[in-house]
N, C-alpha and C positions, 0 to 999 in steps of 0.2 A: 717715202724718205724717212729714215729714222735718224735721230740726232742724239749723241751722247756728249755730256759735258762734265767737267769737274768744277766749273764755276757756278756757284749757287745763284748769283745775280743774273747770269745768263738764263738759267732755268726759270727764274721769276719773270724775266722779260718775255720768254716764250709762252708763259702761262696766259698772258693777255693776248687774246686773238686779234685785237686791233693793231698789234705790232706786225702781223703777217701781211704780205702783199696779196692783192686780190688775184693777180695774174703773174705767171712767169712764162715768158716767151709765148704769148698768146694762148696759154693754157690756164684755164680757171682752176685754182687750187681750193681744196676744202681741208684746212688744217685740223688736226686732232691734237689739241694742246695737252700737256701733262695733267693728270687728274688731281694731283695733290702738289702742294709746295713742299719743299724739304722741311724737316722738323724744326729747323732754326727759325722758320717763319710761321710756326704754329703754336697755339696755346690750347690747353685742354681744360674744359669746365667739367668737374666731376660732380656726380650726384645732383644733377639738375632735375627739379621736380617735373614729372610728366605733364602736369597741368600748364607748364610754361611752354608756349609754342616757339618754334624756330623763328617766326616773324617777330615776336617780342625780343628775342635775343638779337636778331639782326638790327632792330631799331635801336637798342642800347649800344651795340658795337658801332653802328653807323654814326651815332652821336659822338663817339670818342675817336673813331678812325676815319680818315678822309680817303684812304687807299682802298683798293678792291679787296673784298673778303669773300670767303666761301665757308659756309657753315654746314657741317655734316654730323649726323648722329652716328656714333661709333658702333660698329657691328659687335654684337655680343654683350653690349652694355645695357640693353633694354631690360628693365625690371618693372615690377608693377608700379612703383612709386617714383622711380628716378632713372636717369640715364646719363651717359657721358657724351659731351659734345666736343668735337674738334673744330677749331676755327683757324683757317689759313688766312694770313694777312700779308700783302705784298711788301709792306714797309717794316723793316727790322726795328726802326725807332718806335713805331707804334706798338709793336710786340713788346718791346722793353717797357714802354709807358704803361701798358696794361698789366704786365707782370709786376712792375714796381708798385702799382696801386694795390695789388694783392687781391682785391675783391671787386666783383661787379654786383650792382644792385639791380635785380631783375624781378619784376612782379612782387616786390616786397621781400624777396629773399636775398641774402648776401651769399654769393657763390664765389668760391675761391678759384683763382686762375692759376694753372700750373704750366710750366714750360714743358713742351712735348719731348724734349731730348733727355731730360734728367731721369 
């Protein structure tokens, strides 16, 4: 079954697999949720030092955000010393809060947060 929607909040709802039923008419289903959230729910961290692990980034973001997050290294952005990171966050308010703060302090570095849409 494939689903299309114009509503961003519905797509965010479908992204969380706990919102799916386990069975439909005695048939066990195995859902494949969307791989990314829409850009309105994403921030980009540019030029993150390669020595900073995604676990460190996740710890810092988890301290700020209470909603579910997904952290991905952007393809084509890996360089010797830095890379770009995309962070998908289910709450728009938390995305705004991170963008309004402007920077994240990770491993002694100040990393600027960018809106994925701009």
